C-alpha positions as CSV (number, residue, x, y, z in Angstrom):
1,X,127.9,110.1,70.7
2,X,125.0,112.0,73.2
3,X,125.8,114.7,75.1
4,X,122.5,113.3,77.4
5,X,122.7,110.5,79.5
6,X,120.0,109.9,81.1
7,X,116.6,112.0,82.3
8,X,117.5,114.0,85.8
9,X,114.9,115.3,87.2
10,X,111.0,116.2,86.2
11,X,110.1,119.6,88.1
12,X,106.2,119.5,88.2
13,X,104.7,123.3,89.4
14,X,101.4,122.7,92.1
15,X,98.6,123.8,93.7
16,X,98.3,120.9,95.8
17,X,101.7,119.6,97.5
18,X,99.8,117.1,99.5
19,X,97.9,115.5,96.5
20,X,100.9,115.4,94.4
21,X,103.5,114.4,97.1
22,X,100.9,111.5,97.9
23,X,101.0,109.7,94.9
24,X,104.5,109.9,93.9
25,X,105.7,108.7,97.7
26,X,102.4,106.5,98.8
27,X,101.7,104.9,95.0
28,X,104.9,104.8,93.1
29,X,107.4,104.3,96.4
30,X,109.6,107.4,95.9
31,X,110.5,109.1,99.1
32,X,110.8,112.7,100.3
33,X,114.4,113.7,100.8
34,X,117.1,116.7,101.3
35,X,116.2,119.5,99.4
36,X,117.9,122.6,99.3
37,X,116.7,125.8,101.3
38,X,114.4,127.4,98.9
39,X,112.9,130.2,99.8
40,X,109.4,128.6,99.0
41,X,107.6,125.8,99.4
42,X,108.3,122.3,97.7
43,X,109.4,118.6,98.2
44,X,112.2,116.8,96.1
45,X,111.5,112.9,95.8
46,X,113.8,110.0,95.4
47,X,114.2,106.6,93.8
48,X,116.8,105.3,95.6
49,X,119.6,108.3,96.3
50,X,118.9,109.9,92.9
51,X,116.0,112.9,93.6
52,X,113.3,112.3,90.3
53,X,110.7,114.3,90.9
54,X,111.3,117.8,92.2
55,X,107.7,119.6,93.2
56,X,107.3,123.6,93.5
57,X,104.0,124.7,95.3
58,X,102.3,127.4,93.6
59,X,99.2,129.4,94.8
60,X,96.8,128.7,91.3
61,X,97.6,125.1,88.7
62,X,99.4,126.4,85.4
63,X,96.7,127.0,83.0
64,X,96.3,124.8,80.0
65,X,97.0,128.2,77.7
66,X,100.5,128.8,79.7
67,X,102.3,127.6,76.4
68,X,104.0,124.2,77.8
69,X,104.4,121.7,75.6
70,X,105.1,118.4,78.6
71,X,102.7,116.0,77.1
72,X,104.1,113.2,79.6
73,X,107.3,111.9,81.4
74,X,108.1,108.5,81.8
75,X,109.7,105.9,84.4
76,X,111.2,102.5,83.9
77,X,109.7,100.6,86.8
78,X,110.9,96.9,87.9
79,X,107.3,95.3,88.9
80,X,104.3,95.8,86.8
81,X,102.0,93.4,88.7
82,X,102.6,95.9,91.9
83,X,102.4,98.6,90.0
84,X,98.8,97.7,88.9
85,X,98.0,96.8,92.4
86,X,98.9,100.0,94.1
87,X,97.0,102.1,91.6
88,X,93.9,100.1,91.6
89,X,94.5,100.5,95.9
90,X,94.3,104.3,95.2
91,X,90.9,104.5,92.8
92,X,92.9,106.9,90.2
93,X,92.0,106.0,86.7
94,X,94.8,105.0,84.4
95,X,95.4,103.0,81.2
96,X,97.3,100.4,81.0
97,X,98.5,99.4,77.1
98,X,101.1,97.2,75.5
99,X,103.3,98.1,72.7
100,X,103.0,96.2,69.2
101,X,106.2,94.2,68.6
102,X,108.0,94.4,72.0
103,X,107.1,93.0,75.8
104,X,106.6,96.4,76.8
105,X,103.8,97.2,79.4
106,X,103.0,100.8,79.8
107,X,100.5,102.1,82.8
108,X,99.3,105.8,82.0
109,X,98.3,108.3,85.5
110,X,97.7,111.4,85.7
111,X,99.1,113.0,88.7
112,X,96.4,115.3,90.7
113,X,98.0,118.7,88.0
114,X,97.3,117.1,84.8
115,X,100.5,115.6,84.3
116,X,100.5,112.5,82.8
117,X,103.0,109.7,84.2
118,X,104.0,106.9,82.0
119,X,105.1,103.4,83.9
120,X,107.0,101.3,81.6
121,X,108.0,97.8,82.4
122,X,110.2,96.3,79.4
123,X,110.1,93.1,80.2
124,X,112.2,90.5,78.0
125,X,113.2,92.3,74.6
126,X,112.8,90.0,71.0
127,X,116.0,88.7,70.0
128,X,117.0,87.7,66.6
């Protein structure tokens, strides 16, 4: 039995808190909610009643040589066509693909900090 049940949250350091928050709130539909009274600026963004993205304001964006191995993180989405429509309205570049042998459709978009966000719509799974 796995000790891990699910992804709890993703923390992103950003030099542009407003732009990063706008992508997650205005485009992806998360809502800003309660955040502990940390002594630094940031935001906690919620899907329903669960905080899933934590944003932390920093003076400088992380350098590519900071040793981070994060390539992307993924969210399961409820409506593929709605996600495409929302992204098309923003003018952001994104890539839509399908996973071979499945009905899974994926959309990849980068946030203002260069972090890749994968949006997965799982649709119907093949039987048999």
